[in-house]
C-alpha positions in Angstrom: 3.3 -2.8 7.0 3.0 0.8 6.0 6.0 3.0 5.0 5.4 5.0 8.2 5.7 1.9 10.3 8.8 0.8 8.5 10.3 4.3 8.9 9.5 4.2 12.6 11.0 0.8 13.1 14.2 1.8 11.3 14.5 5.0 13.4 14.2 3.0 16.6 17.1 0.6 15.7 20.6 1.3 16.8 22.5 2.7 13.8 25.4 0.2 14.1 26.1 -3.3 15.2 24.7 -6.8 14.6 21.3 -5.9 16.1 21.2 -2.4 14.5 20.6 -1.0 11.0 24.0 -2.1 9.7 23.3 -5.7 10.8 19.8 -5.6 9.3 21.2 -4.5 5.9 23.9 -7.1 6.0 21.3 -9.8 6.7 19.1 -8.5 3.9 22.1 -8.6 1.5 23.0 -12.0 2.7 19.5 -13.3 1.8 19.5 -11.5 -1.6 23.0 -12.7 -2.6 23.3 -16.0 -0.9 26.6 -14.9 0.6 27.5 -14.3 4.3 28.6 -10.9 5.4 30.9 -9.7 8.1 30.3 -6.4 9.9 33.3 -4.1 10.4 34.3 -2.9 13.8 33.6 0.7 14.8 36.2 3.2 13.9 38.2 3.8 10.8 36.7 1.4 8.3 37.6 3.1 5.1 33.9 3.5 4.2 33.1 -0.3 4.5 30.5 -1.3 7.1 30.3 -4.9 6.0 31.7 -7.1 3.3 30.9 -10.6 1.9 33.2 -13.4 3.0 34.7 -13.5 -0.5 35.2 -9.7 -0.5 33.4 -9.4 -3.7 30.6 -7.3 -2.2 31.1 -4.4 0.3 28.5 -2.0 1.7 28.2 1.2 3.6 25.0 1.7 5.6 23.6 5.2 6.3 20.6 5.5 8.6 19.6 9.2 8.6 17.5 10.7 11.4 13.9 11.8 11.1 14.8 15.2 9.5 16.2 13.4 6.5 13.2 11.1 6.4 11.0 14.2 6.3 12.9 15.8 3.4 12.6 12.6 1.4 9.1 11.7 2.5 7.9 11.2 -1.0 10.4 8.3 -1.5 10.2 6.8 2.0 6.5 7.1 2.7 5.2 6.4 -0.9 3.6 9.9 -1.1 3.7 11.8 -4.4 
């Protein structure tokens, strides 16, 4: 998969929710850490979008729009 394909797939996801960007990151962290994560409900979360069941790991996910991707293209597309 190319960086452009990954970028496009991420931009097509909903930003929040189990089936969105937050859920994808929580799933990835779960696989990397061998811990289960719970997503926070929408609203005032205190900057925590998900946390491990133990509470030892917390995350905040940010999925920026295509304008941000363009500005950081060298990082996200692998171009120098």
